[in-house]
PDB file with SEQRES, HELIX, SHEET and CRYST1 records, atoms N, CA, C and O in Angstrom:
SEQRES   1 A   89  UNK UNK UNK UNK UNK UNK UNK UNK UNK UNK UNK UNK UNK          
SEQRES   2 A   89  UNK UNK UNK UNK UNK UNK UNK UNK UNK UNK UNK UNK UNK          
SEQRES   3 A   89  UNK UNK UNK UNK UNK UNK UNK UNK UNK UNK UNK UNK UNK          
SEQRES   4 A   89  UNK UNK UNK UNK UNK UNK UNK UNK UNK UNK UNK UNK UNK          
SEQRES   5 A   89  UNK UNK UNK UNK UNK UNK UNK UNK UNK UNK UNK UNK UNK          
SEQRES   6 A   89  UNK UNK UNK UNK UNK UNK UNK UNK UNK UNK UNK UNK UNK          
SEQRES   7 A   89  UNK UNK UNK UNK UNK UNK UNK UNK UNK UNK UNK                  
HELIX    1 AA1 UNK A   42  UNK A   48  1                                   7    
HELIX    2 AA2 UNK A   63  UNK A   65  5                                   3    
HELIX    3 AA3 UNK A   68  UNK A   70  5                                   3    
HELIX    4 AA4 UNK A   72  UNK A   74  5                                   3    
SHEET    1 AA1 3 UNK A  22  UNK A  25  0                                        
SHEET    2 AA1 3 UNK A   8  UNK A  17 -1                                        
SHEET    3 AA1 3 UNK A  30  UNK A  33 -1                                        
SHEET    1 AA2 3 UNK A   8  UNK A  17  0                                        
SHEET    2 AA2 3 UNK A  77  UNK A  88 -1                                        
SHEET    3 AA2 3 UNK A  56  UNK A  60 -1                                        
CRYST1    1.000    1.000    1.000  90.00  90.00  90.00 P 1           1          
ATOM      1  N   UNK A   1      11.872 155.698  78.859  1.00  0.00           N  
ATOM      2  CA  UNK A   1      12.345 156.486  79.973  1.00  0.00           C  
ATOM      3  C   UNK A   1      11.852 157.917  79.810  1.00  0.00           C  
ATOM      4  O   UNK A   1      11.836 158.457  78.704  1.00  0.00           O  
ATOM      5  N   UNK A   2      11.455 158.521  80.913  1.00  0.00           N  
ATOM      6  CA  UNK A   2      10.977 159.896  80.912  1.00  0.00           C  
ATOM      7  C   UNK A   2      11.974 160.807  81.609  1.00  0.00           C  
ATOM      8  O   UNK A   2      12.782 160.362  82.424  1.00  0.00           O  
ATOM      9  N   UNK A   3      11.904 162.094  81.273  1.00  0.00           N  
ATOM     10  CA  UNK A   3      12.767 163.078  81.908  1.00  0.00           C  
ATOM     11  C   UNK A   3      12.306 163.296  83.342  1.00  0.00           C  
ATOM     12  O   UNK A   3      11.170 163.699  83.590  1.00  0.00           O  
ATOM     13  N   UNK A   4      13.199 163.026  84.272  1.00  0.00           N  
ATOM     14  CA  UNK A   4      12.934 163.229  85.693  1.00  0.00           C  
ATOM     15  C   UNK A   4      14.176 163.883  86.310  1.00  0.00           C  
ATOM     16  O   UNK A   4      15.180 164.095  85.631  1.00  0.00           O  
ATOM     17  N   UNK A   5      14.090 164.190  87.573  1.00  0.00           N  
ATOM     18  CA  UNK A   5      15.219 164.789  88.278  1.00  0.00           C  
ATOM     19  C   UNK A   5      16.445 163.885  88.188  1.00  0.00           C  
ATOM     20  O   UNK A   5      16.333 162.660  88.240  1.00  0.00           O  
ATOM     21  N   UNK A   6      17.604 164.501  88.054  1.00  0.00           N  
ATOM     22  CA  UNK A   6      18.893 163.824  87.968  1.00  0.00           C  
ATOM     23  C   UNK A   6      19.066 162.995  86.698  1.00  0.00           C  
ATOM     24  O   UNK A   6      19.815 162.018  86.682  1.00  0.00           O  
ATOM     25  N   UNK A   7      18.362 163.395  85.627  1.00  0.00           N  
ATOM     26  CA  UNK A   7      18.519 162.773  84.322  1.00  0.00           C  
ATOM     27  C   UNK A   7      19.356 163.701  83.450  1.00  0.00           C  
ATOM     28  O   UNK A   7      19.096 164.903  83.407  1.00  0.00           O  
ATOM     29  N   UNK A   8      20.344 163.169  82.762  1.00  0.00           N  
ATOM     30  CA  UNK A   8      21.073 163.951  81.773  1.00  0.00           C  
ATOM     31  C   UNK A   8      20.222 163.960  80.512  1.00  0.00           C  
ATOM     32  O   UNK A   8      19.882 162.909  79.970  1.00  0.00           O  
ATOM     33  N   UNK A   9      19.886 165.153  80.055  1.00  0.00           N  
ATOM     34  CA  UNK A   9      18.987 165.316  78.918  1.00  0.00           C  
ATOM     35  C   UNK A   9      19.761 165.932  77.759  1.00  0.00           C  
ATOM     36  O   UNK A   9      20.532 166.874  77.941  1.00  0.00           O  
ATOM     37  N   UNK A  10      19.547 165.394  76.586  1.00  0.00           N  
ATOM     38  CA  UNK A  10      20.182 165.905  75.371  1.00  0.00           C  
ATOM     39  C   UNK A  10      19.089 166.433  74.451  1.00  0.00           C  
ATOM     40  O   UNK A  10      18.136 165.720  74.137  1.00  0.00           O  
ATOM     41  N   UNK A  11      19.233 167.692  74.018  1.00  0.00           N  
ATOM     42  CA  UNK A  11      18.197 168.300  73.177  1.00  0.00           C  
ATOM     43  C   UNK A  11      18.801 169.044  71.997  1.00  0.00           C  
ATOM     44  O   UNK A  11      19.929 169.533  72.054  1.00  0.00           O  
ATOM     45  N   UNK A  12      18.025 169.117  70.937  1.00  0.00           N  
ATOM     46  CA  UNK A  12      18.236 170.072  69.854  1.00  0.00           C  
ATOM     47  C   UNK A  12      17.238 171.185  70.108  1.00  0.00           C  
ATOM     48  O   UNK A  12      16.157 170.935  70.642  1.00  0.00           O  
ATOM     49  N   UNK A  13      17.582 172.408  69.735  1.00  0.00           N  
ATOM     50  CA  UNK A  13      16.627 173.490  69.917  1.00  0.00           C  
ATOM     51  C   UNK A  13      16.749 174.529  68.816  1.00  0.00           C  
ATOM     52  O   UNK A  13      17.774 174.637  68.142  1.00  0.00           O  
ATOM     53  N   UNK A  14      15.671 175.290  68.652  1.00  0.00           N  
ATOM     54  CA  UNK A  14      15.631 176.445  67.773  1.00  0.00           C  
ATOM     55  C   UNK A  14      15.136 177.621  68.590  1.00  0.00           C  
ATOM     56  O   UNK A  14      14.168 177.496  69.339  1.00  0.00           O  
ATOM     57  N   UNK A  15      15.789 178.757  68.451  1.00  0.00           N  
ATOM     58  CA  UNK A  15      15.378 179.981  69.128  1.00  0.00           C  
ATOM     59  C   UNK A  15      14.880 180.962  68.083  1.00  0.00           C  
ATOM     60  O   UNK A  15      15.547 181.199  67.076  1.00  0.00           O  
ATOM     61  N   UNK A  16      13.713 181.528  68.321  1.00  0.00           N  
ATOM     62  CA  UNK A  16      13.154 182.540  67.430  1.00  0.00           C  
ATOM     63  C   UNK A  16      12.767 183.754  68.236  1.00  0.00           C  
ATOM     64  O   UNK A  16      12.467 183.650  69.425  1.00  0.00           O  
ATOM     65  N   UNK A  17      12.772 184.915  67.589  1.00  0.00           N  
ATOM     66  CA  UNK A  17      12.319 186.120  68.282  1.00  0.00           C  
ATOM     67  C   UNK A  17      10.812 186.259  68.147  1.00  0.00           C  
ATOM     68  O   UNK A  17      10.158 185.392  67.566  1.00  0.00           O  
ATOM     69  N   UNK A  18      10.256 187.340  68.676  1.00  0.00           N  
ATOM     70  CA  UNK A  18       8.803 187.513  68.683  1.00  0.00           C  
ATOM     71  C   UNK A  18       8.226 187.680  67.280  1.00  0.00           C  
ATOM     72  O   UNK A  18       7.018 187.534  67.089  1.00  0.00           O  
ATOM     73  N   UNK A  19       9.074 187.985  66.293  1.00  0.00           N  
ATOM     74  CA  UNK A  19       8.614 188.088  64.902  1.00  0.00           C  
ATOM     75  C   UNK A  19       8.728 186.755  64.163  1.00  0.00           C  
ATOM     76  O   UNK A  19       8.386 186.670  62.984  1.00  0.00           O  
ATOM     77  N   UNK A  20       9.200 185.731  64.841  1.00  0.00           N  
ATOM     78  CA  UNK A  20       9.341 184.416  64.237  1.00  0.00           C  
ATOM     79  C   UNK A  20      10.636 184.214  63.479  1.00  0.00           C  
ATOM     80  O   UNK A  20      10.810 183.187  62.823  1.00  0.00           O  
ATOM     81  N   UNK A  21      11.555 185.177  63.557  1.00  0.00           N  
ATOM     82  CA  UNK A  21      12.841 185.054  62.881  1.00  0.00           C  
ATOM     83  C   UNK A  21      13.761 184.147  63.688  1.00  0.00           C  
ATOM     84  O   UNK A  21      13.894 184.302  64.902  1.00  0.00           O  
ATOM     85  N   UNK A  22      14.391 183.206  63.007  1.00  0.00           N  
ATOM     86  CA  UNK A  22      15.305 182.273  63.664  1.00  0.00           C  
ATOM     87  C   UNK A  22      16.537 183.019  64.167  1.00  0.00           C  
ATOM     88  O   UNK A  22      17.198 183.724  63.405  1.00  0.00           O  
ATOM     89  N   UNK A  23      16.840 182.861  65.449  1.00  0.00           N  
ATOM     90  CA  UNK A  23      18.006 183.482  66.070  1.00  0.00           C  
ATOM     91  C   UNK A  23      19.154 182.493  66.152  1.00  0.00           C  
ATOM     92  O   UNK A  23      20.304 182.822  65.864  1.00  0.00           O  
ATOM     93  N   UNK A  24      18.819 181.281  66.549  1.00  0.00           N  
ATOM     94  CA  UNK A  24      19.854 180.274  66.780  1.00  0.00           C  
ATOM     95  C   UNK A  24      19.244 178.889  66.640  1.00  0.00           C  
ATOM     96  O   UNK A  24      18.076 178.673  66.964  1.00  0.00           O  
ATOM     97  N   UNK A  25      20.042 177.964  66.157  1.00  0.00           N  
ATOM     98  CA  UNK A  25      19.626 176.566  66.027  1.00  0.00           C  
ATOM     99  C   UNK A  25      20.838 175.707  66.319  1.00  0.00           C  
ATOM    100  O   UNK A  25      21.942 176.021  65.874  1.00  0.00           O  
ATOM    101  N   UNK A  26      20.651 174.633  67.058  1.00  0.00           N  
ATOM    102  CA  UNK A  26      21.775 173.764  67.388  1.00  0.00           C  
ATOM    103  C   UNK A  26      22.220 172.976  66.167  1.00  0.00           C  
ATOM    104  O   UNK A  26      21.404 172.504  65.375  1.00  0.00           O  
ATOM    105  N   UNK A  27      23.546 172.846  66.034  1.00  0.00           N  
ATOM    106  CA  UNK A  27      24.122 171.956  65.027  1.00  0.00           C  
ATOM    107  C   UNK A  27      24.301 170.570  65.617  1.00  0.00           C  
ATOM    108  O   UNK A  27      24.184 169.555  64.930  1.00  0.00           O  
ATOM    109  N   UNK A  28      24.586 170.559  66.897  1.00  0.00           N  
ATOM    110  CA  UNK A  28      24.770 169.319  67.661  1.00  0.00           C  
ATOM    111  C   UNK A  28      23.904 169.435  68.914  1.00  0.00           C  
ATOM    112  O   UNK A  28      23.700 170.544  69.409  1.00  0.00           O  
ATOM    113  N   UNK A  29      23.398 168.338  69.433  1.00  0.00           N  
ATOM    114  CA  UNK A  29      22.604 168.390  70.663  1.00  0.00           C  
ATOM    115  C   UNK A  29      23.408 168.952  71.833  1.00  0.00           C  
ATOM    116  O   UNK A  29      24.625 168.783  71.903  1.00  0.00           O  
ATOM    117  N   UNK A  30      22.714 169.618  72.743  1.00  0.00           N  
ATOM    118  CA  UNK A  30      23.327 170.067  73.989  1.00  0.00           C  
ATOM    119  C   UNK A  30      22.795 169.191  75.113  1.00  0.00           C  
ATOM    120  O   UNK A  30      21.708 168.624  74.999  1.00  0.00           O  
ATOM    121  N   UNK A  31      23.542 169.080  76.180  1.00  0.00           N  
ATOM    122  CA  UNK A  31      23.130 168.283  77.331  1.00  0.00           C  
ATOM    123  C   UNK A  31      23.078 169.149  78.576  1.00  0.00           C  
ATOM    124  O   UNK A  31      23.854 170.092  78.731  1.00  0.00           O  
ATOM    125  N   UNK A  32      22.152 168.814  79.456  1.00  0.00           N  
ATOM    126  CA  UNK A  32      22.083 169.458  80.768  1.00  0.00           C  
ATOM    127  C   UNK A  32      21.573 168.431  81.772  1.00  0.00           C  
ATOM    128  O   UNK A  32      20.960 167.433  81.394  1.00  0.00           O  
ATOM    129  N   UNK A  33      21.829 168.681  83.048  1.00  0.00           N  
ATOM    130  CA  UNK A  33      21.353 167.814  84.119  1.00  0.00           C  
ATOM    131  C   UNK A  33      20.016 168.355  84.609  1.00  0.00           C  
ATOM    132  O   UNK A  33      19.942 169.471  85.125  1.00  0.00           O  
ATOM    133  N   UNK A  34      18.978 167.574  84.449  1.00  0.00           N  
ATOM    134  CA  UNK A  34      17.617 167.977  84.787  1.00  0.00           C  
ATOM    135  C   UNK A  34      17.380 167.890  86.293  1.00  0.00           C  
ATOM    136  O   UNK A  34      17.827 166.943  86.941  1.00  0.00           O  
ATOM    137  N   UNK A  35      16.691 168.861  86.837  1.00  0.00           N  
ATOM    138  CA  UNK A  35      16.319 168.786  88.241  1.00  0.00           C  
ATOM    139  C   UNK A  35      16.642 170.017  89.060  1.00  0.00           C  
ATOM    140  O   UNK A  35      16.875 169.906  90.264  1.00  0.00           O  
ATOM    141  N   UNK A  36      16.665 171.199  88.440  1.00  0.00           N  
ATOM    142  CA  UNK A  36      16.875 172.420  89.199  1.00  0.00           C  
ATOM    143  C   UNK A  36      18.325 172.789  89.426  1.00  0.00           C  
ATOM    144  O   UNK A  36      18.641 173.483  90.392  1.00  0.00           O  
ATOM    145  N   UNK A  37      19.215 172.337  88.551  1.00  0.00           N  
ATOM    146  CA  UNK A  37      20.639 172.627  88.699  1.00  0.00           C  
ATOM    147  C   UNK A  37      21.072 173.866  87.916  1.00  0.00           C  
ATOM    148  O   UNK A  37      22.265 174.160  87.835  1.00  0.00           O  
ATOM    149  N   UNK A  38      20.128 174.584  87.348  1.00  0.00           N  
ATOM    150  CA  UNK A  38      20.358 175.836  86.618  1.00  0.00           C  
ATOM    151  C   UNK A  38      21.204 175.647  85.365  1.00  0.00           C  
ATOM    152  O   UNK A  38      21.953 176.546  84.982  1.00  0.00           O  
ATOM    153  N   UNK A  39      21.092 174.496  84.728  1.00  0.00           N  
ATOM    154  CA  UNK A  39      21.836 174.246  83.498  1.00  0.00           C  
ATOM    155  C   UNK A  39      21.100 174.714  82.261  1.00  0.00           C  
ATOM    156  O   UNK A  39      21.655 174.718  81.162  1.00  0.00           O  
ATOM    157  N   UNK A  40      19.838 175.113  82.442  1.00  0.00           N  
ATOM    158  CA  UNK A  40      18.998 175.552  81.330  1.00  0.00           C  
ATOM    159  C   UNK A  40      17.891 176.421  81.932  1.00  0.00           C  
ATOM    160  O   UNK A  40      17.671 176.388  83.143  1.00  0.00           O  
ATOM    161  N   UNK A  41      17.200 177.190  81.106  1.00  0.00           N  
ATOM    162  CA  UNK A  41      16.111 178.025  81.607  1.00  0.00           C  
ATOM    163  C   UNK A  41      15.090 177.177  82.373  1.00  0.00           C  
ATOM    164  O   UNK A  41      14.747 176.077  81.939  1.00  0.00           O  
ATOM    165  N   UNK A  42      14.614 177.679  83.491  1.00  0.00           N  
ATOM    166  CA  UNK A  42      13.660 176.940  84.327  1.00  0.00           C  
ATOM    167  C   UNK A  42      12.395 176.577  83.555  1.00  0.00           C  
ATOM    168  O   UNK A  42      11.863 175.481  83.731  1.00  0.00           O  
ATOM    169  N   UNK A  43      11.907 177.472  82.707  1.00  0.00           N  
ATOM    170  CA  UNK A  43      10.682 177.173  81.940  1.00  0.00           C  
ATOM    171  C   UNK A  43      10.908 176.033  80.947  1.00  0.00           C  
ATOM    172  O   UNK A  43       9.990 175.262  80.667  1.00  0.00           O  
ATOM    173  N   UNK A  44      12.111 175.925  80.422  1.00  0.00           N  
ATOM    174  CA  UNK A  44      12.433 174.817  79.514  1.00  0.00           C  
ATOM    175  C   UNK A  44      12.431 173.514  80.306  1.00  0.00           C  
ATOM    176  O   UNK A  44      11.881 172.506  79.862  1.00  0.00           O  
ATOM    177  N   UNK A  45      13.044 173.546  81.469  1.00  0.00           N  
ATOM    178  CA  UNK A  45      13.076 172.361  82.318  1.00  0.00           C  
ATOM    179  C   UNK A  45      11.659 171.915  82.685  1.00  0.00           C  
ATOM    180  O   UNK A  45      11.353 170.723  82.654  1.00  0.00           O  
ATOM    181  N   UNK A  46      10.808 172.861  83.027  1.00  0.00           N  
ATOM    182  CA  UNK A  46       9.406 172.541  83.349  1.00  0.00           C  
ATOM    183  C   UNK A  46       8.721 171.876  82.159  1.00  0.00           C  
ATOM    184  O   UNK A  46       7.999 170.893  82.324  1.00  0.00           O  
ATOM    185  N   UNK A  47       8.949 172.414  80.962  1.00  0.00           N  
ATOM    186  CA  UNK A  47       8.289 171.890  79.764  1.00  0.00           C  
ATOM    187  C   UNK A  47       8.778 170.495  79.398  1.00  0.00           C  
ATOM    188  O   UNK A  47       8.028 169.715  78.812  1.00  0.00           O  
ATOM    189  N   UNK A  48      10.021 170.170  79.732  1.00  0.00           N  
ATOM    190  CA  UNK A  48      10.576 168.868  79.376  1.00  0.00           C  
ATOM    191  C   UNK A  48      10.333 167.787  80.421  1.00  0.00           C  
ATOM    192  O   UNK A  48      10.507 166.603  80.135  1.00  0.00           O  
ATOM    193  N   UNK A  49       9.936 168.175  81.619  1.00  0.00           N  
ATOM    194  CA  UNK A  49       9.662 167.188  82.673  1.00  0.00           C  
ATOM    195  C   UNK A  49       8.586 166.211  82.217  1.00  0.00           C  
ATOM    196  O   UNK A  49       7.515 166.608  81.759  1.00  0.00           O  
ATOM    197  N   UNK A  50       8.891 164.938  82.352  1.00  0.00           N  
ATOM    198  CA  UNK A  50       7.931 163.896  81.990  1.00  0.00           C  
ATOM    199  C   UNK A  50       7.917 163.534  80.520  1.00  0.00           C  
ATOM    200  O   UNK A  50       7.231 162.589  80.131  1.00  0.00           O  
ATOM    201  N   UNK A  51       8.649 164.253  79.694  1.00  0.00           N  
ATOM    202  CA  UNK A  51       8.691 163.954  78.261  1.00  0.00           C  
ATOM    203  C   UNK A  51       9.584 162.747  78.013  1.00  0.00           C  
ATOM    204  O   UNK A  51      10.423 162.393  78.842  1.00  0.00           O  
ATOM    205  N   UNK A  52       9.389 162.124  76.856  1.00  0.00           N  
ATOM    206  CA  UNK A  52      10.192 160.979  76.463  1.00  0.00           C  
ATOM    207  C   UNK A  52      10.996 161.274  75.214  1.00  0.00           C  
ATOM    208  O   UNK A  52      10.846 162.334  74.605  1.00  0.00           O  
ATOM    209  N   UNK A  53      11.838 160.348  74.837  1.00  0.00           N  
ATOM    210  CA  UNK A  53      12.695 160.488  73.660  1.00  0.00           C  
ATOM    211  C   UNK A  53      11.841 160.765  72.422  1.00  0.00           C  
ATOM    212  O   UNK A  53      10.846 160.087  72.167  1.00  0.00           O  
ATOM    213  N   UNK A  54      12.257 161.779  71.661  1.00  0.00           N  
ATOM    214  CA  UNK A  54      11.570 162.121  70.417  1.00  0.00           C  
ATOM    215  C   UNK A  54      10.437 163.112  70.573  1.00  0.00           C  
ATOM    216  O   UNK A  54       9.945 163.638  69.575  1.00  0.00           O  
ATOM    217  N   UNK A  55      10.008 163.383  71.798  1.00  0.00           N  
ATOM    218  CA  UNK A  55       8.933 164.348  72.010  1.00  0.00           C  
ATOM    219  C   UNK A  55       9.466 165.768  71.882  1.00  0.00           C  
ATOM    220  O   UNK A  55      10.668 166.007  72.002  1.00  0.00           O  
ATOM    221  N   UNK A  56       8.561 166.702  71.637  1.00  0.00           N  
ATOM    222  CA  UNK A  56       8.943 168.105  71.522  1.00  0.00           C  
ATOM    223  C   UNK A  56       8.229 168.931  72.578  1.00  0.00           C  
ATOM    224  O   UNK A  56       7.222 168.511  73.148  1.00  0.00           O  
ATOM    225  N   UNK A  57       8.767 170.103  72.822  1.00  0.00           N  
ATOM    226  CA  UNK A  57       8.147 171.052  73.745  1.00  0.00           C  
ATOM    227  C   UNK A  57       8.308 172.443  73.154  1.00  0.00           C  
ATOM    228  O   UNK A  57       9.413 172.838  72.783  1.00  0.00           O  
ATOM    229  N   UNK A  58       7.223 173.179  73.064  1.00  0.00           N  
ATOM    230  CA  UNK A  58       7.260 174.568  72.639  1.00  0.00           C  
ATOM    231  C   UNK A  58       7.251 175.421  73.886  1.00  0.00           C  
ATOM    232  O   UNK A  58       6.378 175.263  74.740  1.00  0.00           O  
ATOM    233  N   UNK A  59       8.209 176.322  74.004  1.00  0.00           N  
ATOM    234  CA  UNK A  59       8.353 177.135  75.206  1.00  0.00           C  
ATOM    235  C   UNK A  59       8.401 178.600  74.804  1.00  0.00           C  
ATOM    236  O   UNK A  59       9.211 178.990  73.964  1.00  0.00           O  
ATOM    237  N   UNK A  60       7.543 179.404  75.396  1.00  0.00           N  
ATOM    238  CA  UNK A  60       7.561 180.840  75.183  1.00  0.00           C  
ATOM    239  C   UNK A  60       8.242 181.476  76.383  1.00  0.00           C  
ATOM    240  O   UNK A  60       7.798 181.310  77.519  1.00  0.00           O  
ATOM    241  N   UNK A  61       9.318 182.202  76.127  1.00  0.00           N  
ATOM    242  CA  UNK A  61      10.090 182.824  77.194  1.00  0.00           C  
ATOM    243  C   UNK A  61       9.879 184.333  77.185  1.00  0.00           C  
ATOM    244  O   UNK A  61       9.779 184.956  76.128  1.00  0.00           O  
ATOM    245  N   UNK A  62       9.815 184.891  78.353  1.00  0.00           N  
ATOM    246  CA  UNK A  62       9.688 186.334  78.533  1.00  0.00           C  
ATOM    247  C   UNK A  62      10.945 186.840  79.226  1.00  0.00           C  
ATOM    248  O   UNK A  62      11.669 186.055  79.838  1.00  0.00           O  
ATOM    249  N   UNK A  63      11.217 188.150  79.137  1.00  0.00           N  
ATOM    250  CA  UNK A  63      12.416 188.682  79.805  1.00  0.00           C  
ATOM    251  C   UNK A  63      12.498 188.328  81.289  1.00  0.00           C  
ATOM    252  O   UNK A  63      13.600 188.147  81.807  1.00  0.00           O  
ATOM    253  N   UNK A  64      11.380 188.225  81.979  1.00  0.00           N  
ATOM    254  CA  UNK A  64      11.420 187.885  83.406  1.00  0.00           C  
ATOM    255  C   UNK A  64      11.834 186.435  83.652  1.00  0.00           C  
ATOM    256  O   UNK A  64      12.106 186.061  84.793  1.00  0.00           O  
ATOM    257  N   UNK A  65      11.886 185.614  82.604  1.00  0.00           N  
ATOM    258  CA  UNK A  65      12.319 184.223  82.742  1.00  0.00           C  
ATOM    259  C   UNK A  65      13.829 184.082  82.761  1.00  0.00           C  
ATOM    260  O   UNK A  65      14.344 182.993  83.013  1.00  0.00           O  
ATOM    261  N   UNK A  66      14.537 185.146  82.503  1.00  0.00           N  
ATOM    262  CA  UNK A  66      15.996 185.073  82.416  1.00  0.00           C  
ATOM    263  C   UNK A  66      16.647 185.095  83.787  1.00  0.00           C  
ATOM    264  O   UNK A  66      16.070 185.552  84.774  1.00  0.00           O  
ATOM    265  N   UNK A  67      17.854 184.590  83.810  1.00  0.00           N  
ATOM    266  CA  UNK A  67      18.687 184.678  84.999  1.00  0.00           C  
ATOM    267  C   UNK A  67      19.780 185.686  84.693  1.00  0.00           C  
ATOM    268  O   UNK A  67      19.877 186.164  83.563  1.00  0.00           O  
ATOM    269  N   UNK A  68      20.590 186.012  85.660  1.00  0.00           N  
ATOM    270  CA  UNK A  68      21.689 186.953  85.450  1.00  0.00           C  
ATOM    271  C   UNK A  68      22.578 186.533  84.281  1.00  0.00           C  
ATOM    272  O   UNK A  68      22.978 187.372  83.474  1.00  0.00           O  
ATOM    273  N   UNK A  69      22.888 185.240  84.188  1.00  0.00           N  
ATOM    274  CA  UNK A  69      23.800 184.778  83.149  1.00  0.00           C  
ATOM    275  C   UNK A  69      23.173 184.738  81.770  1.00  0.00           C  
ATOM    276  O   UNK A  69      23.892 184.657  80.775  1.00  0.00           O  
ATOM    277  N   UNK A  70      21.824 184.793  81.680  1.00  0.00           N  
ATOM    278  CA  UNK A  70      21.143 184.734  80.386  1.00  0.00           C  
ATOM    279  C   UNK A  70      20.510 186.067  79.997  1.00  0.00           C  
ATOM    280  O   UNK A  70      19.661 186.095  79.106  1.00  0.00           O  
ATOM    281  N   UNK A  71      20.890 187.159  80.630  1.00  0.00           N  
ATOM    282  CA  UNK A  71      20.255 188.454  80.388  1.00  0.00           C  
ATOM    283  C   UNK A  71      20.270 188.847  78.914  1.00  0.00           C  
ATOM    284  O   UNK A  71      19.216 189.158  78.358  1.00  0.00           O  
ATOM    285  N   UNK A  72      21.421 188.843  78.275  1.00  0.00           N  
ATOM    286  CA  UNK A  72      21.494 189.300  76.887  1.00  0.00           C  
ATOM    287  C   UNK A  72      20.771 188.349  75.937  1.00  0.00           C  
ATOM    288  O   UNK A  72      20.224 188.791  74.927  1.00  0.00           O  
ATOM    289  N   UNK A  73      20.759 187.064  76.240  1.00  0.00           N  
ATOM    290  CA  UNK A  73      20.117 186.093  75.362  1.00  0.00           C  
ATOM    291  C   UNK A  73      18.619 186.299  75.269  1.00  0.00           C  
ATOM    292  O   UNK A  73      18.019 185.995  74.238  1.00  0.00           O  
ATOM    293  N   UNK A  74      18.000 186.810  76.327  1.00  0.00           N  
ATOM    294  CA  UNK A  74      16.548 186.922  76.336  1.00  0.00           C  
ATOM    295  C   UNK A  74      16.042 188.311  75.973  1.00  0.00           C  
ATOM    296  O   UNK A  74      14.836 188.547  76.046  1.00  0.00           O  
ATOM    297  N   UNK A  75      16.895 189.222  75.591  1.00  0.00           N  
ATOM    298  CA  UNK A  75      16.418 190.551  75.260  1.00  0.00           C  
ATOM    299  C   UNK A  75      15.450 190.518  74.090  1.00  0.00           C  
ATOM    300  O   UNK A  75      14.462 191.252  74.090  1.00  0.00           O  
ATOM    301  N   UNK A  76      15.712 189.685  73.098  1.00  0.00           N  
ATOM    302  CA  UNK A  76      14.808 189.599  71.957  1.00  0.00           C  
ATOM    303  C   UNK A  76      14.215 188.201  71.780  1.00  0.00           C  
ATOM    304  O   UNK A  76      13.473 187.956  70.829  1.00  0.00           O  
ATOM    305  N   UNK A  77      14.534 187.301  72.679  1.00  0.00           N  
ATOM    306  CA  UNK A  77      14.067 185.924  72.573  1.00  0.00           C  
ATOM    307  C   UNK A  77      12.621 185.811  73.031  1.00  0.00           C  
ATOM    308  O   UNK A  77      12.255 186.316  74.092  1.00  0.00           O  
ATOM    309  N   UNK A  78      11.818 185.158  72.238  1.00  0.00           N  
ATOM    310  CA  UNK A  78      10.423 184.988  72.610  1.00  0.00           C  
ATOM    311  C   UNK A  78       9.970 183.534  72.547  1.00  0.00           C  
ATOM    312  O   UNK A  78       9.014 183.160  73.227  1.00  0.00           O  
ATOM    313  N   UNK A  79      10.625 182.726  71.759  1.00  0.00           N  
ATOM    314  CA  UNK A  79      10.089 181.403  71.479  1.00  0.00           C  
ATOM    315  C   UNK A  79      11.221 180.394  71.383  1.00  0.00           C  
ATOM    316  O   UNK A  79      12.260 180.667  70.781  1.00  0.00           O  
ATOM    317  N   UNK A  80      11.020 179.261  71.962  1.00  0.00           N  
ATOM    318  CA  UNK A  80      12.024 178.209  71.951  1.00  0.00           C  
ATOM    319  C   UNK A  80      11.334 176.881  71.678  1.00  0.00           C  
ATOM    320  O   UNK A  80      10.345 176.545  72.328  1.00  0.00           O  
ATOM    321  N   UNK A  81      11.852 176.134  70.723  1.00  0.00           N  
ATOM    322  CA  UNK A  81      11.342 174.797  70.436  1.00  0.00           C  
ATOM    323  C   UNK A  81      12.438 173.807  70.794  1.00  0.00           C  
ATOM    324  O   UNK A  81      13.557 173.910  70.292  1.00  0.00           O  
ATOM    325  N   UNK A  82      12.129 172.863  71.645  1.00  0.00           N  
ATOM    326  CA  UNK A  82      13.098 171.845  72.056  1.00  0.00           C  
ATOM    327  C   UNK A  82      12.637 170.489  71.560  1.00  0.00           C  
ATOM    328  O   UNK A  82      11.461 170.145  71.678  1.00  0.00           O  
ATOM    329  N   UNK A  83      13.550 169.727  71.012  1.00  0.00           N  
ATOM    330  CA  UNK A  83      13.256 168.343  70.640  1.00  0.00           C  
ATOM    331  C   UNK A  83      14.166 167.449  71.450  1.00  0.00           C  
ATOM    332  O   UNK A  83      15.390 167.531  71.346  1.00  0.00           O  
ATOM    333  N   UNK A  84      13.579 166.615  72.236  1.00  0.00           N  
ATOM    334  CA  UNK A  84      14.318 165.718  73.118  1.00  0.00           C  
ATOM    335  C   UNK A  84      14.865 164.555  72.308  1.00  0.00           C  
ATOM    336  O   UNK A  84      14.120 163.830  71.648  1.00  0.00           O  
ATOM    337  N   UNK A  85      16.181 164.391  72.370  1.00  0.00           N  
ATOM    338  CA  UNK A  85      16.819 163.352  71.573  1.00  0.00           C  
ATOM    339  C   UNK A  85      17.145 162.110  72.371  1.00  0.00           C  
ATOM    340  O   UNK A  85      16.937 160.987  71.909  1.00  0.00           O  
ATOM    341  N   UNK A  86      17.651 162.316  73.558  1.00  0.00           N  
ATOM    342  CA  UNK A  86      18.241 161.188  74.257  1.00  0.00           C  
ATOM    343  C   UNK A  86      18.289 161.503  75.721  1.00  0.00           C  
ATOM    344  O   UNK A  86      18.476 162.659  76.101  1.00  0.00           O  
ATOM    345  N   UNK A  87      18.130 160.548  76.518  1.00  0.00           N  
ATOM    346  CA  UNK A  87      18.278 160.748  77.957  1.00  0.00           C  
ATOM    347  C   UNK A  87      19.013 159.564  78.540  1.00  0.00           C  
ATOM    348  O   UNK A  87      18.895 158.443  78.044  1.00  0.00           O  
ATOM    349  N   UNK A  88      19.748 159.803  79.561  1.00  0.00           N  
ATOM    350  CA  UNK A  88      20.499 158.734  80.196  1.00  0.00           C  
ATOM    351  C   UNK A  88      20.797 159.112  81.630  1.00  0.00           C  
ATOM    352  O   UNK A  88      20.766 160.291  81.982  1.00  0.00           O  
ATOM    353  N   UNK A  89      21.080 158.147  82.444  1.00  0.00           N  
ATOM    354  CA  UNK A  89      21.413 158.421  83.846  1.00  0.00           C  
ATOM    355  C   UNK A  89      22.879 158.242  84.044  1.00  0.00           C  
ATOM    356  O   UNK A  89      23.378 158.423  85.155  1.00  0.00           O  
TER     357      UNK A  89                                                      
END                                                                             
């Protein structure tokens, strides 16, 4: 199964700043509903579209990629690695 619109996606991720320092790493997978529902950064959603279980996506985020609710998170965030764990409908 591939990530498509209206798929619940579960991912582990690591966030690093532009110097490569780890900012945050998931202890448990997070889930979001794929398909433009604003549950995750749009660039992350774009990178995960069409991916399958176990695949990874490297995403570089810039301050202009943030939304109002993610403003503080992206002030020093530059790099995000997502590993797709599980998907289900």
